[in-house]
Residue, then its C-alpha position, 0 to 999 in steps of 0.5 A: x664232621x665232628x665238632x672239636x669240643x666233643x672230646x673235651x665234654x667226654x673227658x669232663x664227664x668221665x672225671x665227674x664219674x671218677x670223683x663220684x666213685x671215689x667219694x662213695x668209696x671213701x664214705x663207705x669206708x668211713x661208715x664201715x669204720x665208725x658206724x656202730x652197727x655197720x658189721x651187722x648190717x653188712x653181714x645181713x647183706x651178705x658182704x662179709x668181706x667188708x666186715x672182716x676188713x674192719x680192724x679188730x680195734x675198730x669193732x671194739x670201739x663200735x661195740x663200746x658205743x663211740x669213737x676212741x673209747x672202749x665202753x659206752x658211758x651210761x647213767x643207770x637207775x635202780x630197779x624197784x618194786x611196787x604193789x598195785x591193787x592192794x587197796x580199795x577206796x570208795x565213797x559209800x552211803x550209810x543207812x540204819x540197820x533196820x528202818x520201818x515205816x509204821x502204818x495202822x492196820x485199819x482206818x480211823x481217827x487218830x486219838x492219841x500219839x504217845x511218842x515224840x520225834x527222837x524218842x527211843x522205843x522198844x518193839x511192842x510199845x504202843x506209839x498211837x491209838x485210834x478211836x475204838x468205841x465200836x470195837x470195844x462194844x464188839x468185844x463186850x457182845x462177844x463176851x456175853x455170847x460166850x457166857x451164854x454158850x457156856x451156860x447152855x453147855x452146862x445145862x445140856x451136860x446135866x441133862x445128858x446124865x439122865x439121857x434127857x438130851x441126845x449126844x447130838x444136842x451135846x455136840x451142838x452146845x459144845x460147838x456153840x461155845x467154841x464159836x463164841x470163843x472164836x468170836x471173842x478172840x476176833x473182837x479182841x484182835x480187832x480192838x488191839x489193832x486200834x493201837x499202833x505198836x512199834x514193830x522194832x526197837x529204835x528211834x522215832x523220826x519226825x511225825x507226819x501226823x497229829x492227833x485228830x487226823x483221819x488215817x487209813x491203812x496206807x497213812x504213815x504214822x511214824x518211821x523208826x530207825x534201828x541205828x545200833x549199827x550203820x550199814x554202808x553201801x558202796x561199789x567196788x571195781x570189778x577187778x576186786x570182785x574175787x578178793x572181797x568176802x563176807x567178814x573182811x575188815x573195812x575202815x570207814x571215815x565219815x565225811x562229816x566227822x573228819x579225823x574219826x574212823x570206824x572199824x567194821x566188817x563186810x556184811x553182804x556181797x552182791x552176786x553179780x557185776x553191774x553191767x553199766x558201771x562194771x562195779x560190784x555192790x558191797x555192804x559193810x556194817x559198823x557199830x554205832x554204840x554212841x549214836x553219833x552216826x545217822x542214816x544217809x551219811x557219806x563215808x570214805x571206805x577202805x579195804x586192804x588186799x595183798x595186791x600184785x607186785x611188779x618191777x618198777x623202773x624209771x620212765x626214761x628207761x622205757x624204749x620202743x622197738x618193732x617188737x614193743x617196749x624194752x629196757x637195757x639192763x646193766x648186769x655185771x657191767x654188760x648191757x642186756x636188752x629185756x622186753x617188757x609189758x607196761x602194767x601201769x604208768x605213774x608220775x615217777x615210775x613205770x610198773x612193768x612185767x618182765x624177766x630181769x633175772x638178777x639185774x638190779x639196774x636199767x640204763x636211763x641215759x646214754x641209751x643210743x650208744x648201748x649194744x646187746x652184750x657190750x660192756x658199759x661204764x656206769x657214771x651214775x649208779x642206782x643211788x644217783x651219786x657219780x664216781x669221782x673218776x667220772x667228775x670233771x676236775x676243777x682247777x684250784 
């Protein structure tokens, strides 16, 4: 036997289904009528009849980006341009044009030092001497031997005219003279090397030895710096490798002398990139005529290059989609989507690589209501000033 309340349950369930269907239909109609992208979504689903049933005015309102208005209201910003990789700034270390550590040719006791620290010397000047008594004796002995050989040669030549001596004896006498002359030159060279001379012109540094010290061929007597020009060693990032060449202008300022800058030129460029730091070694030369700069100083070096110019947009204009970054352009009052590649982010701008055509502004606010090809109304132009029509009136 069937209970009497079964028909009542069936009727209640049917009413609930009808109410749910009506709710779904009404919600769908509202979504089709007022959601901005509804016609496109229905078209992709193959439901063209629903899109066709939307009134033309409603579709225009959707394209305008809002309910009851024709065009989307947006704020725009001007598209600028910025140049990057146009300047190289690096810290470098200066050194003298030439630096020589002077050592003697032979060992001995240091007799005399003829220069002081800070003295300017010319190439060939004697700066110190070693004991040379033995070498002086050797020179005198070689001179006596040469005189004796010359006298013997003269006698042999005189006897040769009377055929008293043979040609072989004459040749031996001549050979003895030549050997004696070479022995004299050797003794004089050994004696000259007891004097320590400056190999270059420059300034003498602090002397590490004093007269009376015994020195060897490895002992440093003095250091001489030719600082008529200062050579600065600095390292440039590898992206500048193809832009730097010998002869380019360099501006250098000493950290120890702020406010003063010096003009120089690139004197040498290394032939390879350092694999650890990914930098290229550069040498620049600057004049030091007044001798105010010293080796070992640190310098801030700068070089100018043409650089690379890219469009610059407001950071708020950058949007992201499934295919990457893009911006909304405002061109003749119509919105156009343009994909971009971000090159560099700055505090107040973003440098991008993109084809903007003749568009000169991008949308920064009101982006949610912008659609491709839809007309937009800009209420804040590139200069940031709002038109009077867009400003709310103030009661007087």
